[in-house]
Phi, psi and omega in degrees: 000323180295336178265003178295128185272000178258155184289147180243125176280121189209126172279135188057050184305323178299320180294323177300312182294314180299319178300313181299315179297322181284317181298316184269006176069022178291145191289357179080019177281144181304333186298337185277348186232006187298334183263354183288131176233107185253113173281103183256111180300335181292320176292316177301313179298323178293325178294318178290322178221089183295344180286345178256085196283316190229061180284150177276167180305314180299317180301318181287326177298313177297325185280321187249342179245351176052045178212172187253145181265352183277138179228155174236113185242127176264124178239144178246007183228146177070210179271100190297327181291321181291327180291321176299315183296314176299322176296317180296318182300313181299311183297319182291326173299313178301321179296316175307312180301307185299316179302310182300314181293323179298314184294318180294322173304312182296328180296322178292322180294321184273359182072023181253010183297313186291325177297316179302315186277325185265342182243304187285321180291321174293343180283337185302308180296326182300315178291327179295319179292320178300322182283342180276354172254163179225170185237129180290146174227140179288092186299319181296320178292319178298319181288324178294320176297321177297319180292328179288321179292323175301319178295323183290316174304322185289328180289317179299318180302311179296321175299319180296321181291325183286313184291331182283331178088013180193160176276140176198165184271112182301335183268002178270115180295317180299313178293323179289322177299320178295320181289316186288319188249339178278308182277301184279343179048053180292331181296334182278344179260354182288140177294338176287145179292319180221146175266148176299156177233156186226158174079171181296329180277000179052048177285154179303135179287144172237040178293174178294322176297323181290310180306318180293329179284339181256358187290347176273346183274334186196150183291339189296314180306317182294323174301314182296316181298321175289328178296316184291321178297311186290327181293316182294317181299318179291313184288314190268321188258345178250294180295321177302321178287318176303319178297337184257000181287142174227115182054042178078012180219165178231157180211113182279160171262124188260128182252122181275342185236030189273348186229153170293329185279344183100356180286154168291151172225161187224153178211162174053058358262169177280081184295336178289332181281357180288114188294137176279347181270120174294155174253159173242137181229152172295132179296130172301143180298328184277005178254115177264162176077001178264127182282144177084165180258345175249132185245143178254124182250122180227096188305323187296333182288349184271356175280141184235124175289144174300158177303131181087358183235164177219164175272143176232127178258128178219142182204150178284144179269108176055044189299319182298317181291325180295320176294315176302316177295322180289317185283326182278328187072018182301122184294327183287318176294318177297321178299320181298320185277337181281340179277097191297338185284352178268113187269333184233098186287331177300313183297326180292314185292327180271356184277000000 
């Protein structure tokens, strides 16, 4: 079926292709799925309404067909339960066909048919092949880094309690706000006339920008900033990867309909969210044998390429602005890109 050159109607076509590749032990090469065309009503519905990112089959039927997919059939011959199941399958397949054809018609009305056929459909088997592969991770180094970051978090917690003069939960916004503005009253010493407020109750903000503005007034804001950075790196980029590892490797789930803007998203783990920028932390006192007092942590360095292979990083340069310049024909934008000495157009536009 993967080599069938005629379109196949399939709900969640990517999961179907990936499952076939895995169940039949196919090596996950692109050549096995190059001819597969899966008409996926979920993707068609997402193009029509990008805000509805992950509807179920029942949701789409109720939204676009205004009907129910459940049936009750009474049978008096043979295995009645099997007959009911078979009848339900036939009804659901007919419903799937009607749903897909209706959505395809709407795509043509909205001028989205070409986008659906030339961009979204060819992407389905590509993502399925990507999910059938995995990336090796240096588990030992990852576990050592997790322990190191954990020790640093404990030290920062102790430092915060000492400078604050009391114990409190560093991850509690309410407790931190009470210490900074209730006890230390840093808002009264801030060079800013007023600090930003947030939420319905208009409470003083404790965002990164606010803490950065207050860090010269008292040691606590700077400690909190480092604590947040270390905590995020440990929980999301180290422990999060360890939790998703299988046999020393990870494989993300790629979501084609996860954003309103059309960008791909990933989960389990969110491999796209792993920062390329390393962080620097003060070496915990209980970690011996590490040179220097400042350590550099780079989660991306813990990925390991197979023998005989290497990693290649590629990205479009300011692709959104280039498309905007091309489609609009704006002479000033075009001039910016023609001047080769300008490396960062965004900086030029905001200067």
